[in-house]
ZASEKE-379859 format. One line per 10 residues: their letters; for each residue x, y, z of C-alpha. Coordinates in steps of 0.5 Angstrom, whole numbers, padded with zeros to 4 digits, m for minus. Example, Ala and Ser with C-alpha at 12.3 -4.5 7.8 and 13.67 -1.06 7.14 Angstrom:
! residues 2
AS) 0025/m0009/0016; 0027/m0002/0014
END
This chain:
! residues 67
MKQPTYEQAM) 0167/m0059/0448; 0168/m0052/0444; 0167/m0046/0448; 0161/m0042/0446; 0161/m0035/0443; 0159/m0029/0446; 0152/m0030/0443; 0151/m0037/0445; 0153/m0036/0452; 0148/m0030/0453
ERLSVITAQL) 0143/m0035/0450; 0144/m0040/0455; 0144/m0035/0461; 0138/m0033/0459; 0135/m0040/0459; 0138/m0042/0465; 0135/m0035/0469; 0128/m0037/0466; 0129/m0044/0469; 0132/m0042/0476
EDGSLPLSES) 0127/m0036/0476; 0121/m0042/0475; 0123/m0044/0482; 0121/m0052/0480; 0128/m0055/0480; 0131/m0059/0486; 0136/m0055/0490; 0142/m0060/0487; 0140/m0058/0480; 0139/m0051/0481
LKLYEEATAL) 0146/m0051/0484; 0149/m0054/0478; 0145/m0049/0473; 0148/m0043/0478; 0155/m0046/0477; 0154/m0046/0469; 0151/m0039/0469; 0157/m0037/0474; 0162/m0040/0469; 0158/m0037/0463
VRLCGTYLDT) 0158/m0030/0466; 0166/m0030/0467; 0167/m0032/0460; 0162/m0027/0457; 0166/m0022/0462; 0172/m0024/0458; 0169/m0023/0451; 0167/m0016/0453; 0174/m0014/0456; 0178/m0017/0450
AEQRIVTLGT) 0173/m0013/0445; 0174/m0007/0450; 0182/m0007/0449; 0181/m0008/0441; 0177/m0002/0441; 0182/0002/0445; 0187/m0001/0440; 0184/0001/0434; 0182/0008/0437; 0190/0010/0438
GEDKDDA) 0191/0008/0431; 0196/0002/0434; 0193/m0003/0430; 0193/0000/0423; 0197/m0006/0420; 0191/m0011/0422; 0185/m0007/0418
END
């Protein structure tokens, strides 16, 4: 399965959050969704860390050849 983009991961997190907040899911399904959400949060954190490093690199002028 292809890794979702940051935007796709955030959208999926929004859907999962709404489902969990509804409170009508059985415990087993809630746990599955919670596990998926945890993985998506980690993935989004990785995306943000990478973006931050890119910004720092651009700010220091070390990446002039890639522009």
